[in-house]
KOLBATI-423977 format. One record per residue (C-alpha): residue number from 0; residue in one letter; x, y, z. Coordinates in Angstrom, 2 decimals. Example, Ala and Ser with C-alpha at 12.3 -4.5 7.8 and 13.67 -1.06 7.14 Angstrom:
// KOLBATI-423977
ROLO    n  res     east    north       up
ROLO    0    A    12.30    -4.50     7.80
ROLO    1    S    13.67    -1.06     7.14
END
This chain:
// KOLBATI-423977
ROLO    n  res     east    north       up
ROLO    0    M     6.77     1.57    13.47
ROLO    1    S     8.93    -0.04    16.14
ROLO    2    P     9.16    -3.79    16.72
ROLO    3    D     8.80    -3.03    20.44
ROLO    4    T     5.37    -1.61    19.87
ROLO    5    S     2.78    -3.94    21.25
ROLO    6    S    -0.67    -2.97    20.07
ROLO    7    A    -3.60    -4.34    18.11
ROLO    8    I    -5.59    -2.60    15.43
ROLO    9    L    -9.07    -3.27    14.13
ROLO   10    L   -10.21    -1.94    10.77
ROLO   11    I   -14.06    -2.14    10.61
ROLO   12    H   -16.89    -1.22     8.25
ROLO   13    C   -20.60    -1.96     8.28
ROLO   14    Q   -23.97    -0.29     7.83
ROLO   15    D   -24.21     2.72    10.09
ROLO   16    R   -26.45     2.56    13.16
ROLO   17    Q   -26.54     3.81    16.68
ROLO   18    G   -24.25     2.55    19.34
ROLO   19    L   -21.46     1.04    17.19
ROLO   20    V   -18.60     3.13    18.72
ROLO   21    S   -19.83     2.30    22.27
ROLO   22    T   -20.13    -1.40    21.50
ROLO   23    I   -16.65    -1.72    19.99
ROLO   24    T   -14.82     0.40    22.58
ROLO   25    S   -16.70    -1.32    25.42
ROLO   26    W   -15.31    -4.68    24.19
ROLO   27    V   -11.76    -3.34    24.34
ROLO   28    S   -12.42    -1.91    27.80
ROLO   29    S   -14.06    -5.04    29.09
ROLO   30    H   -10.84    -6.99    28.43
ROLO   31    H    -8.74    -4.23    30.14
ROLO   32    G    -7.41    -2.64    26.92
ROLO   33    N    -6.25     0.92    26.82
ROLO   34    I    -7.23     2.61    23.56
ROLO   35    L    -4.30     4.53    21.97
ROLO   36    E    -5.95     5.81    18.84
ROLO   37    I    -9.54     5.81    17.53
ROLO   38    D   -11.00     7.29    14.34
ROLO   39    Q   -14.37     6.78    12.71
ROLO   40    H   -16.27     8.09     9.69
ROLO   41    V   -19.82     7.86     8.47
ROLO   42    D   -20.47     7.92     4.79
ROLO   43    N   -23.96     9.39     4.74
ROLO   44    E   -24.40     8.82     1.01
ROLO   45    N   -24.05     5.08     1.39
ROLO   46    G   -25.13     4.78     5.07
ROLO   47    A   -21.81     3.15     5.89
ROLO   48    F   -19.70     3.24     9.07
ROLO   49    F   -15.95     2.99     9.15
ROLO   50    M   -13.63     2.75    12.15
ROLO   51    R   -10.00     2.24    13.07
ROLO   52    V    -9.22     1.56    16.70
ROLO   53    E    -5.76     0.73    18.14
ROLO   54    W    -5.18    -0.37    21.70
ROLO   55    D    -2.23    -1.30    23.90
ROLO   56    L    -1.69    -4.99    24.47
ROLO   57    H     0.24    -4.46    27.70
ROLO   58    G    -2.24    -5.40    30.39
ROLO   59    F    -4.83    -6.67    27.89
ROLO   60    E    -6.26    -9.88    29.32
ROLO   61    L    -6.59   -11.72    26.01
ROLO   62    R    -3.50   -13.37    24.34
ROLO   63    E    -2.92   -12.42    20.74
ROLO   64    E    -4.24   -15.76    19.47
ROLO   65    E    -7.39   -15.29    21.48
ROLO   66    I    -8.37   -11.83    20.26
ROLO   67    E    -9.79   -12.71    16.86
ROLO   68    G   -12.17   -15.38    18.19
ROLO   69    S   -13.31   -13.16    21.09
ROLO   70    F   -14.13   -10.17    18.91
ROLO   71    E   -15.74   -12.38    16.33
ROLO   72    T   -18.21   -13.99    18.77
ROLO   73    E   -18.76   -11.03    21.09
ROLO   74    V   -18.98    -8.15    18.59
ROLO   75    A   -18.51    -8.90    14.91
ROLO   76    I   -21.21   -11.55    14.42
ROLO   77    P   -23.89    -9.84    16.53
ROLO   78    Q   -23.17    -6.50    14.86
ROLO   79    N   -22.65    -7.89    11.33
ROLO   80    L   -19.25    -6.27    10.91
ROLO   81    T   -16.67    -6.58     8.15
ROLO   82    W   -13.32    -6.34     9.86
ROLO   83    K    -9.61    -7.09     9.94
ROLO   84    L    -7.28    -7.50    12.88
ROLO   85    H    -3.61    -6.46    12.75
ROLO   86    F    -0.76    -6.42    15.18
ROLO   87    K     1.81    -3.57    15.23
ROLO   88    N     4.65    -5.77    16.48
ROLO   89    R     4.71    -8.00    13.44
ROLO   90    I     7.20    -7.24    10.71
ROLO   91    P     5.64    -7.66     7.23
ROLO   92    S     7.26    -9.43     4.27
ROLO   93    V     7.34    -7.02     1.32
ROLO   94    A     8.37    -7.72    -2.28
ROLO   95    I     9.47    -4.96    -4.70
ROLO   96    F     8.93    -5.15    -8.43
ROLO   97    V    11.06    -2.83   -10.57
ROLO   98    S    12.15    -2.32   -14.19
ROLO   99    K    14.77     0.24   -15.09
ROLO  100    Y    14.02     3.35   -13.04
ROLO  101    E    15.82     3.33    -9.70
ROLO  102    H    14.50     6.43    -7.86
ROLO  103    C    11.63     4.77    -6.02
ROLO  104    L    13.60     1.65    -5.26
ROLO  105    L    16.45     3.65    -3.73
ROLO  106    D    14.06     5.68    -1.66
ROLO  107    I    12.40     2.57    -0.26
ROLO  108    L    15.72     0.83     0.55
ROLO  109    A    17.11     3.95     2.17
ROLO  110    R    14.08     4.09     4.52
ROLO  111    V    14.45     0.44     5.43
ROLO  112    H    18.22     0.68     5.85
ROLO  113    S    17.89     3.73     8.19
ROLO  114    G    15.38     1.93    10.35
ROLO  115    E    12.52     4.24     9.50
ROLO  116    W    10.54     1.30     8.19
ROLO  117    Q    10.46    -2.05     9.93
ROLO  118    I     9.86    -4.37     6.97
ROLO  119    R    11.48    -7.50     5.55
ROLO  120    I    12.37    -7.52     1.87
ROLO  121    P    13.02   -11.20     0.86
ROLO  122    F    13.72   -10.29    -2.76
ROLO  123    I    13.42    -7.82    -5.64
ROLO  124    I    11.80    -8.93    -8.95
ROLO  125    S    12.56    -7.26   -12.24
ROLO  126    N    11.89    -7.78   -15.90
ROLO  127    H    15.38    -6.22   -16.62
ROLO  128    Q    18.84    -6.66   -15.23
ROLO  129    D    19.55    -2.91   -14.85
ROLO  130    L    18.98    -2.60   -11.09
ROLO  131    K    20.67    -5.82    -9.94
ROLO  132    A    23.71    -3.84    -8.73
ROLO  133    I    21.41    -1.87    -6.29
ROLO  134    A    19.98    -5.10    -4.92
ROLO  135    D    23.45    -6.59    -4.56
ROLO  136    K    24.60    -3.47    -2.66
ROLO  137    F    21.79    -3.93    -0.16
ROLO  138    D    22.34    -7.76    -0.08
ROLO  139    I    18.82    -8.49    -1.27
ROLO  140    P    18.21   -11.38    -3.66
ROLO  141    F    17.39   -10.26    -7.20
ROLO  142    H    15.26   -12.28    -9.54
ROLO  143    H    15.38   -11.41   -13.18
ROLO  144    I    12.12   -12.64   -14.79
ROLO  145    P    11.74   -11.32   -18.36
ROLO  146    V     8.19   -10.69   -19.57
ROLO  147    T     6.95   -10.83   -23.13
ROLO  148    R     3.35   -11.22   -24.41
ROLO  149    E     4.10   -14.93   -25.10
ROLO  150    T     5.78   -15.55   -21.69
ROLO  151    K     3.55   -13.40   -19.42
ROLO  152    A     1.60   -16.26   -17.90
ROLO  153    E     4.78   -18.28   -17.24
ROLO  154    A     6.49   -15.22   -15.78
ROLO  155    E     3.63   -14.42   -13.37
ROLO  156    N     3.54   -18.03   -12.32
ROLO  157    R     7.25   -17.84   -11.38
ROLO  158    Q     6.55   -14.55    -9.53
ROLO  159    R     3.61   -16.02    -7.63
ROLO  160    K     5.64   -19.06    -6.50
ROLO  161    L     8.38   -16.69    -5.15
ROLO  162    L     5.75   -14.60    -3.26
ROLO  163    E     4.17   -17.71    -1.80
ROLO  164    S     7.50   -19.18    -0.71
ROLO  165    E     8.32   -16.07     1.40
ROLO  166    G     4.82   -15.36     2.71
ROLO  167    V     4.82   -11.96     1.06
ROLO  168    E     2.04    -9.67     2.41
ROLO  169    L     2.68    -6.58     0.28
ROLO  170    I     3.85    -6.02    -3.26
ROLO  171    I     5.30    -2.62    -4.24
ROLO  172    L     5.45    -1.76    -7.91
ROLO  173    A     8.35     0.72    -7.71
ROLO  174    R     7.99     1.89   -11.37
ROLO  175    Y     7.53    -1.71   -12.65
ROLO  176    M     6.78    -1.07   -16.27
ROLO  177    Q     4.66    -4.06   -16.89
ROLO  178    I     0.81    -4.44   -16.70
ROLO  179    L    -0.15    -7.21   -14.26
ROLO  180    S    -2.85    -9.57   -15.56
ROLO  181    G    -6.23    -9.47   -13.97
ROLO  182    D    -5.79   -13.05   -12.73
ROLO  183    F    -2.57   -12.08   -10.93
ROLO  184    S    -3.84    -8.93    -9.34
ROLO  185    D    -7.01   -10.72    -8.18
ROLO  186    L    -4.86   -12.94    -6.01
ROLO  187    Y    -3.65   -10.00    -3.97
ROLO  188    P    -6.53    -7.67    -3.26
ROLO  189    G    -5.37    -4.65    -1.28
ROLO  190    Q    -1.87    -5.98    -1.30
ROLO  191    I    -0.26    -4.37    -4.39
ROLO  192    I     0.64    -0.68    -4.36
ROLO  193    N     1.52     1.13    -7.60
ROLO  194    I     2.86     4.63    -8.42
ROLO  195    H     2.60     6.57   -11.67
ROLO  196    H     2.53    10.12   -12.86
ROLO  197    S    -0.91    11.83   -12.93
ROLO  198    F    -0.87    12.80   -16.60
ROLO  199    L    -3.14     9.97   -17.54
ROLO  200    P    -5.36     9.90   -19.53
ROLO  201    A    -4.39    13.21   -21.20
ROLO  202    F    -0.83    12.24   -21.96
ROLO  203    P    -0.41     8.50   -22.44
ROLO  204    G     2.56     6.78   -23.95
ROLO  205    A     6.28     6.48   -23.23
ROLO  206    K     7.15    10.13   -23.00
ROLO  207    P     4.30    11.85   -21.06
ROLO  208    Y     6.55    14.61   -19.64
ROLO  209    H     7.57    15.61   -23.23
ROLO  210    S     3.85    15.73   -24.25
ROLO  211    A     2.97    17.71   -21.13
ROLO  212    Y     5.84    20.17   -21.70
ROLO  213    H     4.72    20.82   -25.25
ROLO  214    R     1.16    21.58   -24.02
ROLO  215    G     2.49    23.97   -21.42
ROLO  216    V     1.09    22.18   -18.34
ROLO  217    K     1.07    24.16   -15.12
ROLO  218    V     0.73    21.32   -12.69
ROLO  219    I     2.48    17.92   -12.58
ROLO  220    G     1.50    15.14   -10.09
ROLO  221    A     1.77    11.56    -8.91
ROLO  222    T    -0.80     9.00    -7.85
ROLO  223    S    -0.27     5.89    -5.68
ROLO  224    H    -3.09     3.36    -5.60
ROLO  225    Y    -3.91    -0.25    -4.93
ROLO  226    V    -3.79    -2.46    -8.02
ROLO  227    T    -6.97    -4.05    -9.41
ROLO  228    R    -7.58    -5.73   -12.82
ROLO  229    D    -8.79    -2.29   -14.00
ROLO  230    L    -5.16    -1.18   -14.59
ROLO  231    D    -4.62     2.32   -13.19
ROLO  232    E    -8.20     2.64   -11.83
ROLO  233    G    -7.63     0.99    -8.40
ROLO  234    P    -8.46     2.68    -5.12
ROLO  235    I    -6.27     5.80    -4.65
ROLO  236    I    -4.20     5.95    -1.49
ROLO  237    E    -2.11     9.17    -1.93
ROLO  238    Q    -1.69    11.95    -4.46
ROLO  239    D     0.22    15.18    -4.70
ROLO  240    V     1.01    17.96    -7.23
ROLO  241    I     3.52    20.71    -7.76
ROLO  242    H     3.30    23.77    -9.92
ROLO  243    V     5.50    24.35   -12.93
ROLO  244    D     5.71    27.15   -15.55
ROLO  245    H     7.37    28.15   -18.81
ROLO  246    R    10.80    28.41   -17.09
ROLO  247    H    10.94    24.65   -16.58
ROLO  248    S    12.57    22.49   -19.22
ROLO  249    I    11.48    18.84   -19.99
ROLO  250    E    14.38    17.69   -17.79
ROLO  251    D    13.05    19.86   -14.92
ROLO  252    L     9.63    18.29   -15.29
ROLO  253    I    11.08    14.78   -15.28
ROLO  254    R    13.26    15.50   -12.25
ROLO  255    K    10.38    17.11   -10.26
ROLO  256    G     7.99    14.33   -11.30
ROLO  257    R    10.36    11.64   -10.08
ROLO  258    D    10.89    13.38    -6.82
ROLO  259    L     7.07    13.53    -6.37
ROLO  260    E     6.75     9.88    -7.29
ROLO  261    K     9.15     8.89    -4.46
ROLO  262    V     7.35    10.93    -1.85
ROLO  263    V     3.82     9.91    -2.92
ROLO  264    L     4.77     6.22    -3.05
ROLO  265    S     6.44     6.38     0.35
ROLO  266    R     3.39     8.02     1.91
ROLO  267    A     1.12     5.38     0.50
ROLO  268    I     3.32     2.58     1.76
ROLO  269    W     3.54     4.19     5.19
ROLO  270    H    -0.24     4.44     5.47
ROLO  271    H    -0.54     0.78     4.52
ROLO  272    L     2.24    -0.30     6.99
ROLO  273    Q     0.43     1.52     9.74
ROLO  274    Y    -2.83    -0.27     8.91
ROLO  275    K    -4.50     3.07     8.23
ROLO  276    T    -6.09     2.20     4.92
ROLO  277    L    -9.55     0.64     4.34
ROLO  278    I   -10.84    -0.09     0.84
ROLO  279    Y   -14.59     0.34     0.25
ROLO  280    K   -16.28     0.44    -3.22
ROLO  281    N   -13.07     1.26    -5.08
ROLO  282    R   -12.19     4.02    -2.71
ROLO  283    T    -9.49     4.07    -0.03
ROLO  284    L   -10.24     5.61     3.34
ROLO  285    V    -6.98     6.76     4.94
ROLO  286    F    -7.41     7.28     8.68
END
């Protein structure tokens, strides 16, 4: 994603019916827009239509501030669409929540530092002090906000104020080992991405890799999903697995699992940053 990219993206869903693709693309064309990417899907079981369309803003006759109103009156209202408009040239503000594990955090910061991702990270929040040195190394403000059962509401209130002060659009739980309250997660629908191993619910607890090793598992995996008040049951964005066997030690499983967590989380974040995700009935469509 380059800051020089000047394009607009519409994510759309509605009840399926004839002529939707033609109506939407005709609106883009009528305002002299050149479509760069288009993808659509029909969920026959639910009779639902989904679409992602991206078009070049160079030569488009509407200014950015005029696009939303034009599409609303000319297409969305007459067609009864649910939709969101995004602009590729805008750099999002992203907060990272961490605890003690550094592998996902370092992977994210490396991608930003190298220029692979164009995002702004105003701060890192943690319930422990362990990763402050990493934040300092990348010159990112670090906020230590301890969380206990008694102070959870107060801690989340402090977190919320920080998020609001910086206009944060996406929260990444980079192995943040705290359960967010339902009230907190409800404030950010489709804006919190989590990563965890895929041993749940078979191997819960603090040492899932140890439990999995002793059961002789043959596959380990990772899942990245949007956070809802239903804990780890939010809409899944990305998953992957690797095979293991009797030759692998517990340490091997942990190492491979953490490698997988980094990759799966980064893929999920990238899909979100490219505005390629659409949530529908606790499922995530990834265009």
